[in-house]
Every structure is written in structure tokens, then in C-alpha cells.
C-alpha positions as CSV (number, residue, x, y, z in Angstrom):
1,M,165.6,206.5,98.7
2,M,162.3,204.7,99.3
3,K,164.1,201.4,99.5
4,E,166.5,202.7,102.2
5,K,163.5,204.1,104.2
6,R,161.7,200.8,104.1
7,T,164.9,199.0,105.2
8,W,165.3,201.3,108.2
9,I,161.6,200.9,109.1
10,V,161.9,197.1,109.0
11,L,165.1,197.2,111.0
12,F,163.5,199.5,113.6
13,I,160.5,197.2,113.9
14,I,162.7,194.1,114.3
15,A,164.8,195.9,116.9
16,L,161.7,197.1,118.8
17,T,160.3,193.5,118.8
18,L,163.5,192.1,120.1
19,I,163.7,194.7,122.9
20,V,160.1,193.8,124.0
21,I,160.7,190.1,123.9
22,L,164.1,190.2,125.7
23,A,162.7,192.6,128.4
24,G,159.9,190.2,129.1
25,C,157.3,192.9,128.9
26,S,154.4,190.6,129.3
27,G,152.9,192.8,132.0
28,L,152.0,189.8,134.2
29,P,153.9,188.8,137.3
30,K,155.1,185.2,137.5
31,T,153.3,182.6,139.5
32,A,155.0,180.1,141.8
33,K,155.2,176.5,140.5
34,V,155.1,174.0,143.4
35,N,156.1,170.4,143.0
36,I,155.6,167.5,145.4
37,T,158.2,164.7,145.3
38,I,158.0,161.4,147.3
39,D,161.1,159.3,147.7
40,P,161.0,156.4,147.3
41,N,157.7,156.1,145.4
42,P,156.2,153.6,145.4
43,V,157.0,153.2,149.1
44,P,158.2,149.7,150.2
45,Y,156.8,148.0,153.3
46,S,159.1,147.5,156.2
47,S,158.5,144.0,157.7
48,E,160.6,145.0,160.7
49,D,157.9,147.2,162.2
50,G,155.0,147.0,159.8
51,K,155.2,150.5,158.4
52,W,156.0,152.4,155.2
53,Y,158.7,155.2,155.3
54,C,159.3,157.9,152.8
55,T,160.4,161.5,152.4
56,M,158.2,164.3,151.0
57,T,159.8,167.3,149.4
58,I,157.8,170.4,148.4
59,S,159.8,172.6,146.0
60,E,159.3,175.8,144.0
61,S,160.6,175.9,140.5
62,N,159.5,179.1,138.8
63,G,161.3,181.8,140.8
64,V,158.5,183.0,143.1
65,G,158.3,182.2,146.8
66,V,155.1,180.7,148.2
67,T,153.5,180.6,151.7
68,L,151.7,177.3,152.2
69,T,148.3,177.6,153.8
70,S,147.1,174.0,153.8
71,V,148.3,170.4,153.1
72,R,145.6,167.7,152.8
73,F,146.3,164.0,152.8
74,D,143.5,161.8,151.4
75,S,144.2,158.1,152.0
76,Y,142.5,155.4,150.0
77,D,142.1,151.7,150.8
78,Q,142.6,148.6,148.6
79,E,139.1,149.2,147.1
80,D,140.0,152.8,146.1
81,Q,137.7,154.2,148.8
82,L,138.6,157.2,150.8
83,Y,139.0,156.1,154.4
84,H,141.0,158.9,156.0
85,S,141.7,162.6,155.5
86,Q,144.2,164.6,157.4
87,F,144.5,168.4,157.2
88,L,147.5,170.5,158.1
89,Y,147.1,174.3,158.4
90,E,149.8,176.9,158.8
91,E,150.9,176.0,162.4
92,D,150.8,172.3,161.6
93,I,152.8,172.9,158.4
94,I,155.4,174.7,160.5
95,D,155.5,171.8,163.0
96,W,156.1,169.3,160.2
97,F,158.4,171.3,157.9
98,E,159.9,173.9,160.3
99,S,158.4,176.6,158.0
100,N,155.4,177.2,155.9
101,Y,157.3,179.4,153.4
102,V,159.1,177.9,150.4
103,P,161.5,180.5,148.9
104,A,162.0,180.8,145.2
105,F,163.9,177.8,143.7
106,S,164.1,176.2,147.1
107,S,162.3,173.4,149.0
108,L,161.0,172.0,152.3
109,Q,161.3,168.4,153.3
110,T,159.9,166.0,156.0
111,D,159.9,162.3,156.7
112,L,156.6,160.5,156.6
113,E,155.5,157.2,158.3
114,Y,152.5,155.2,157.4
115,S,150.8,152.3,159.0
116,G,147.5,150.5,158.4
117,A,145.9,149.1,155.2
118,G,146.2,152.0,152.8
119,K,146.9,151.6,149.1
120,Y,147.7,155.2,148.2
121,T,147.4,158.8,149.4
122,I,146.7,161.9,147.4
123,I,148.4,165.1,148.7
124,T,146.9,168.5,147.9
125,I,148.8,171.6,148.8
126,E,147.4,175.1,148.7
127,G,149.1,178.5,149.2
128,V,149.7,182.0,148.1
129,D,152.8,183.1,146.2
130,D,154.8,186.3,146.7
131,N,152.8,187.9,143.8
132,E,149.4,187.1,145.6
133,N,148.5,184.3,143.2
134,S,146.7,181.3,144.7
135,I,148.5,178.1,144.0
136,E,147.6,174.4,144.2
137,A,149.7,171.3,143.7
138,T,148.9,167.6,144.0
139,G,151.0,164.5,144.4
140,R,150.5,160.8,145.1
141,I,152.1,158.3,147.5
142,D,151.8,154.7,146.4
143,L,152.3,152.1,149.1
144,L,153.6,148.7,148.0
145,P,151.7,145.7,149.4
146,Q,152.8,144.0,152.6
């Protein structure tokens, strides 16, 4: 009788544990995961007009939409010195991407054009996801020499 009772208790605990795990009862809402992709990267130089061309994609991969609040481009020269920063805020982001909202499992995309003597650019994106979590993502654009 005691052995049967222990077996039922063990089975009950296992079943309860599985229910909690499968239900995802962590109690914490998910946070958006934002990724920055540059294509191609490194970016080849166009000798036709002396510029570099690429496409930047901002995507969300964790199932939570995100509103982008700022995008910063920090450009570095051949000596790895910061020589230019450009900031985009909500209205500018909408102008560049036609939206500042990235739905869950979706993306925004824009074409970029570079000129000058840069070596690489660091992109920093900030925003707030649908669960009110602050997010930040960084990416890098490498420019091939002329």
C-alpha cells in the first residue's frame, strides 16, 4: 500500500512538473530580439560613381513587436577614429523605413549609400517592445577599400 502511494505521488509530481514546463509559466513576458543585417557585408566599392551600396535589414526574431525610437550610425576612418555620427529618431526612421514599428517575426529594410573615406560604421538601434521592455541592438558595416 505504501509503495502504491509513493508511486502515485511521484507520478503526480512528474505530471505537475510537465504541466508547468509545457505551459511556459515562467511569469515573465518575452522580450523582442532585434537583429541588424547588412547585405552585402563587407560592402564593395563601386568605381562607377565612387560609392558603396548595401541593404540594411532590421528584423525581430523572438515573437514580440518593437517600436524603434532611435538609430545611430557612428562612422570610423582608416585610423579607427570616429569622424561622423548620424542620428535618426522616430520621424526620420519612418522616412527611411516607411515605419518605425517592426512586427513580431518581421522586418524593415532600406538601401544605404556611402561616400567618403570611411572604413566601417557601427549601427546602434534602440526601441521599446510590445511588453514595454527597452531593447538595443548593434551591427557593423565594413567598407572594402577603393
